[in-house]
C-alpha angles and dihedrals in degrees: 000000000000114000112238105153128045131191117209116194109193129137094200102087100202092052094045090048093051092050091047092052092049092054096037092056088056092056101263123137105234130196123188126211116196097201143018095262092054091045092051092050092050092045089054091056088068092220097122128073095191132034126194105196131190112221098213105053116160100234136025124008122345122241091259091051090051091051090052091054 
């Protein structure tokens, strides 16, 4: 499966924007979630082939908890 769409879950806006820019310049569709609840909802949609998850998000499940689900 070729990766086309990436989810980045990161509550630190400058970091998330930097990561988005790096992948976008390489042709990937990138979505950013600012907290665990938003990331969980986006992951459940099944639209993303890769998720880069921060472990210490301020609300909702952590990145590690999302991986375990």
